[in-house]
C-alpha positions as a Markdown table, in Angstrom:
| # | Residue | x | y | z |
|---|---|---|---|---|
| 1 | Met | -89.6 | -82.6 | 72.6 |
| 2 | Asn | -89.3 | -83.7 | 76.3 |
| 3 | Thr | -91.3 | -81.3 | 78.5 |
| 4 | Glu | -90.8 | -83.4 | 81.6 |
| 5 | Ile | -88.4 | -81.9 | 84.1 |
| 6 | Glu | -86.2 | -84.3 | 86.0 |
| 7 | Pro | -86.2 | -83.7 | 89.8 |
| 8 | Val | -83.0 | -82.3 | 91.3 |
| 9 | His | -81.2 | -84.6 | 93.7 |
| 10 | Ile | -80.4 | -82.7 | 96.9 |
| 11 | Gly | -78.6 | -85.3 | 99.0 |
| 12 | Gln | -79.2 | -88.0 | 101.5 |
| 13 | Glu | -82.0 | -88.0 | 104.1 |
| 14 | Asp | -79.4 | -88.2 | 106.9 |
| 15 | Asp | -77.7 | -85.0 | 105.6 |
| 16 | Ile | -80.4 | -82.9 | 107.3 |
| 17 | Glu | -81.3 | -83.2 | 111.0 |
| 18 | Ile | -84.9 | -83.1 | 112.1 |
| 19 | Gly | -85.8 | -79.5 | 113.1 |
| 20 | Ser | -83.1 | -77.9 | 111.0 |
| 21 | Val | -82.8 | -76.0 | 107.7 |
| 22 | Glu | -80.1 | -76.1 | 105.0 |
| 23 | Asn | -79.4 | -73.9 | 102.0 |
| 24 | Phe | -79.3 | -75.6 | 98.6 |
| 25 | Glu | -78.2 | -73.8 | 95.5 |
| 26 | His | -79.1 | -75.0 | 92.0 |
| 27 | Glu | -78.3 | -73.0 | 88.8 |
| 28 | Glu | -77.4 | -69.9 | 91.0 |
| 29 | Ile | -80.8 | -70.0 | 92.8 |
| 30 | Asp | -81.0 | -70.6 | 96.5 |
| 31 | Tyr | -83.6 | -72.8 | 98.2 |
| 32 | Ala | -84.2 | -73.5 | 101.9 |
| 33 | Ile | -84.6 | -77.2 | 102.7 |
| 34 | Phe | -86.3 | -77.9 | 106.0 |
| 35 | Arg | -86.6 | -81.3 | 107.7 |
| 36 | Leu | -89.4 | -81.2 | 110.3 |
| 37 | Glu | -91.0 | -84.0 | 112.3 |
| 38 | Ser | -93.7 | -84.1 | 109.6 |
| 39 | Gly | -91.2 | -84.5 | 106.7 |
| 40 | Phe | -89.2 | -82.4 | 104.2 |
| 41 | Phe | -90.2 | -79.0 | 103.0 |
| 42 | Ala | -88.6 | -76.5 | 100.6 |
| 43 | Thr | -89.1 | -72.8 | 100.2 |
| 44 | Gln | -87.3 | -70.0 | 98.3 |
| 45 | Gly | -83.9 | -69.4 | 99.7 |
| 46 | His | -84.2 | -65.8 | 100.8 |
| 47 | Cys | -86.7 | -63.8 | 102.9 |
| 48 | Val | -89.0 | -61.3 | 101.3 |
| 49 | Cys | -87.6 | -58.6 | 103.6 |
| 50 | Glu | -85.4 | -55.8 | 102.4 |
| 51 | Asp | -82.2 | -57.6 | 103.5 |
| 52 | Gln | -83.2 | -60.8 | 101.6 |
| 53 | Ala | -81.6 | -62.8 | 104.4 |
| 54 | Phe | -80.9 | -66.5 | 103.8 |
| 55 | Leu | -83.7 | -68.5 | 105.2 |
| 56 | Ser | -81.2 | -71.2 | 106.0 |
| 57 | Glu | -80.1 | -68.9 | 108.8 |
| 58 | Ser | -83.7 | -68.6 | 110.2 |
| 59 | Asn | -84.9 | -69.9 | 113.5 |
| 60 | Val | -87.1 | -73.0 | 113.2 |
| 61 | Glu | -89.8 | -73.7 | 115.8 |
| 62 | Gly | -92.3 | -76.4 | 115.0 |
| 63 | Glu | -93.6 | -75.7 | 111.5 |
| 64 | Glu | -92.7 | -72.0 | 111.6 |
| 65 | Leu | -89.5 | -70.1 | 110.7 |
| 66 | Glu | -88.4 | -66.7 | 111.9 |
| 67 | Cys | -86.2 | -64.6 | 109.6 |
| 68 | Ala | -82.8 | -63.9 | 111.4 |
| 69 | Ser | -82.8 | -60.4 | 109.9 |
| 70 | Cys | -86.3 | -59.0 | 110.0 |
| 71 | Gly | -87.9 | -61.2 | 112.7 |
| 72 | Asn | -91.0 | -61.9 | 110.6 |
| 73 | Thr | -92.4 | -65.4 | 110.9 |
| 74 | Phe | -93.8 | -67.7 | 108.1 |
| 75 | Ser | -95.3 | -71.1 | 107.9 |
| 76 | Ile | -92.8 | -73.6 | 106.5 |
| 77 | Val | -95.6 | -75.8 | 105.2 |
| 78 | Ser | -97.7 | -73.2 | 103.3 |
| 79 | Gly | -95.2 | -70.3 | 103.0 |
| 80 | Asp | -97.9 | -67.9 | 104.4 |
| 81 | Pro | -96.8 | -65.0 | 106.6 |
| 82 | Ile | -97.7 | -65.3 | 110.3 |
| 83 | Ser | -96.4 | -62.1 | 112.0 |
| 84 | Asp | -97.3 | -59.6 | 109.3 |
| 85 | Leu | -100.2 | -60.7 | 107.0 |
| 86 | Glu | -99.4 | -57.9 | 104.6 |
| 87 | Leu | -96.2 | -59.7 | 103.5 |
| 88 | Pro | -96.1 | -61.9 | 100.4 |
| 89 | Ser | -96.0 | -65.6 | 101.0 |
| 90 | Leu | -92.8 | -67.5 | 100.5 |
| 91 | Lys | -92.6 | -69.7 | 97.4 |
| 92 | Ile | -93.0 | -73.4 | 98.2 |
| 93 | Tyr | -91.5 | -76.2 | 96.2 |
| 94 | Asp | -92.4 | -79.9 | 96.0 |
| 95 | Ile | -89.8 | -82.0 | 97.7 |
| 96 | Tyr | -89.8 | -85.8 | 98.4 |
| 97 | Glu | -87.7 | -88.6 | 99.8 |
| 98 | Glu | -87.2 | -91.9 | 98.0 |
| 99 | Glu | -85.0 | -94.7 | 99.3 |
| 100 | Gly | -83.0 | -92.3 | 101.5 |
| 101 | Asp | -82.4 | -89.7 | 98.8 |
| 102 | Ile | -84.0 | -86.2 | 98.8 |
| 103 | Tyr | -85.3 | -84.7 | 95.5 |
| 104 | Leu | -86.6 | -81.2 | 94.7 |
| 105 | Asn | -89.1 | -80.6 | 91.9 |
| 106 | Leu | -88.6 | -77.2 | 90.3 |
């Protein structure tokens, strides 16, 4: 039995501009894919707020995101809440670039 999971191909490195975020859906689950100066990062696709807003609609500044719905801020790198420490952290996923292609490990 093969227990190794193949990484999911997201797209090309050039598909995402530095300082931006894109939504990526795989098997009906949304992920937020960020490209920062320091590299690519991936989080769950929706905020932890009541509205469960798409994080692809968030404002990105440096390595932080601000939910477009609730205004709470989170670290893109760690997923930790910044504005309200009582909030749960965002789920973080392993993402990497290889020869111009971007892959997500789920």
